[in-house]
C-alpha positions as CSV (number, residue, x, y, z in Angstrom):
1,M,-75.7,-60.2,-62.1
2,F,-74.5,-63.8,-62.1
3,R,-76.3,-67.0,-63.0
4,I,-74.7,-70.0,-61.3
5,T,-75.8,-73.4,-62.5
6,V,-75.1,-76.3,-60.1
7,K,-75.5,-79.9,-61.3
8,I,-76.7,-82.0,-58.4
9,D,-76.9,-85.8,-58.0
10,G,-79.5,-87.3,-55.7
11,M,-82.6,-85.1,-56.0
12,M,-85.7,-87.3,-56.5
13,C,-88.7,-85.1,-55.9
14,G,-90.1,-81.6,-55.2
15,M,-89.2,-81.9,-51.5
16,C,-85.5,-82.4,-52.5
17,E,-85.7,-79.3,-54.6
18,S,-87.1,-77.4,-51.6
19,H,-84.3,-78.6,-49.3
20,V,-81.6,-77.4,-51.7
21,N,-83.3,-74.1,-52.3
22,D,-83.7,-73.4,-48.6
23,A,-80.1,-74.4,-47.8
24,I,-78.8,-72.0,-50.5
25,R,-81.1,-69.1,-49.3
26,R,-80.0,-69.5,-45.7
27,V,-76.3,-69.0,-46.5
28,F,-76.1,-66.8,-49.6
29,P,-77.6,-63.5,-50.6
30,V,-79.5,-64.6,-53.7
31,K,-82.1,-62.9,-55.8
32,K,-83.6,-66.2,-57.0
33,V,-82.9,-69.9,-56.7
34,T,-84.8,-72.6,-58.5
35,S,-84.0,-76.4,-58.5
36,S,-85.2,-79.2,-60.8
37,H,-84.9,-82.8,-59.8
38,R,-85.7,-83.8,-63.4
39,K,-82.8,-81.7,-64.8
40,G,-80.6,-82.5,-61.8
41,E,-79.7,-78.9,-61.3
42,A,-80.1,-75.7,-59.3
43,V,-79.9,-72.2,-60.9
44,I,-79.0,-69.3,-58.7
45,L,-79.3,-65.7,-59.6
46,T,-77.2,-63.3,-57.5
47,D,-75.7,-59.8,-57.6
48,T,-72.4,-61.1,-56.1
49,D,-70.1,-63.9,-57.2
50,L,-70.4,-66.9,-54.9
51,D,-67.6,-69.2,-53.8
52,Q,-67.9,-72.6,-55.6
53,E,-66.4,-74.5,-52.7
54,K,-68.9,-73.0,-50.2
55,I,-71.8,-73.9,-52.6
56,C,-70.6,-77.5,-52.7
57,E,-70.3,-77.6,-48.9
58,V,-73.8,-76.2,-48.3
59,I,-75.4,-78.5,-50.8
60,G,-73.3,-81.5,-49.5
61,K,-74.7,-80.9,-46.0
62,T,-78.2,-81.5,-47.3
63,G,-77.2,-85.0,-48.5
64,Y,-76.9,-84.4,-52.2
65,R,-73.7,-84.4,-54.3
66,V,-72.6,-81.5,-56.5
67,L,-71.3,-82.7,-59.9
68,S,-70.3,-79.4,-61.3
69,V,-70.7,-75.6,-60.9
70,G,-70.9,-73.3,-63.9
71,K,-71.0,-69.5,-63.8
72,D,-71.9,-66.9,-66.3
73,T,-73.2,-63.3,-66.4
74,Y,-76.9,-62.8,-66.5
75,K,-78.7,-59.9,-68.1
76,K,-82.4,-59.6,-67.2
77,K,-84.6,-60.0,-70.2
78,G,-88.2,-58.9,-70.8
79,L,-90.1,-55.7,-71.0
80,F,-88.2,-53.8,-68.3
81,G,-84.8,-55.5,-68.8
82,F,-83.5,-52.6,-70.9
83,Q,-83.6,-50.3,-67.9
84,K,-80.7,-51.9,-66.0
């Protein structure tokens, strides 16, 4: 599983977060996506590696600007995380 952190400029409120999340969900097969206008980022959890250029394009179409994209592997934590 991958965790992709996208730094985004221009999000000002919860509705902005929702626009970004919806745009990402429409295009990519994600497990989870959460955005924070306070942190200026979106965090995507997915089983497949996503194309950075496509992420920038999708978010750019919503009117926000991608500052950076970071990827790392993600291992589920918690009570049942040991089973995977």
